[in-house]
Each structure stands twice: as structure tokens, then as C-alpha cells.
N, C-alpha and C positions, 0 to 999 in steps of 0.2 A: 273864680273871681280873685284878683290879686290887688292888694292895696298897701301903701306904705304907712308905717307908724313910727313915732319917735317916743322913746322913754328917757327919763333922766335917772341914771344909775350911778351912784357914787360921784355926784356933781358933774357927770358927763352926759351929754346928749348922745344917745345911740339910735341910729336909724336902722329900722328893720323892714323887711319885705314880708308880707303875710299873704299866704295863698290858702283859700278854703279848699280842703281836699274832699270832705264828705259832710253831708248833713241829712238827717232824717228826723223823725218825730221824737227820738230819744237822745241822740248824740250829735255833736258836731266836732269836726277835726280840722285843725289848722297847721300848716307847715310854716314855720318862721325861719327866714333866711337872714343871716348876718354875714359879715365879712369872712368870719372864720369857721362857719359851719351852719348846719341846719338842726332844728329840733321840731318835734311834733307835739302839739298840745291837744288835749281832748276835754270836752266839757259836756255836762248833762243839762245845759241851759234850755235847749228846746223842750225837754220833758216838762220843766216847770212852766214854760210859756204855754204849752199845750193844755196844762191843767188850769190856766188862768192865774198863776202865781207870778205876777209881773215883777214884784219887788224882791223875790227870793233869788239870791245870786246862785249861779251854777258852781259846781265843783270842778276846778281845773286841775288836770294831772298831765304830767309829761310822760309820753309813751315811747318816744324815740329820741336819740341824740345824746350829746354830752350832758351830764346832769347839771342842772342849774339850781341856784338857791331858791327857796320858797318866795323870798322877797322879789326876786327878778321875775319869777313866774306870775306873781300877783300884779306887778307893774305891766307886764305884757298883756295879761288877761284883761285888766282894766281898759287899756287902750283898744284892744280888739272889741270889747263890749261897747265902748263909746262909738266906735266906727260903725259897727253893725246896727246899733240902735238908732243912729242918725239917719240911716238909709230909709 
């Protein structure tokens, strides 16, 4: 599943393409592609959903790619969660 997201980072809108690489009952993994490279983010959100904890946010970590700031990772994670929960 591939979908676009847009984040606002330092007063600039950045368009990113997100591809879901892997999902099971404990983890989900997404590949985020920008103009200048790729990163992979991993979350434990499905674990909390499986236990019925709908309001507990998952922990997002960057597993591959050029290191990003925690703020940028939070912005990307928010947009991914919005898109996935809308479905």
C-alpha cells in the first residue's frame, strides 16, 4: 500500500511518499521516500491496538536511512497515523 502525505517542516510543505513494508500483530514498518532519499520508520502501534488500547500512541523509531530529528519523525508519524486510521 502506497500513499502520499504532506508535512509542514520549518514553514515549508514537504511532500512524501509512504509505502507500508510490513505489518503483523506487534509491529508495522513504513518506507518514506522524499526527493533526496529514503528512510524506514517502525512502530509498535498494532500491539496496543490488539490489546484494546486505542488512545495509546505507538513508539516510532527510525531503523534505516539518513538520521532525522525527532521533531521531523513525529510529524511524519502523525500524518501516517491520520491516514491509516482514516481508512
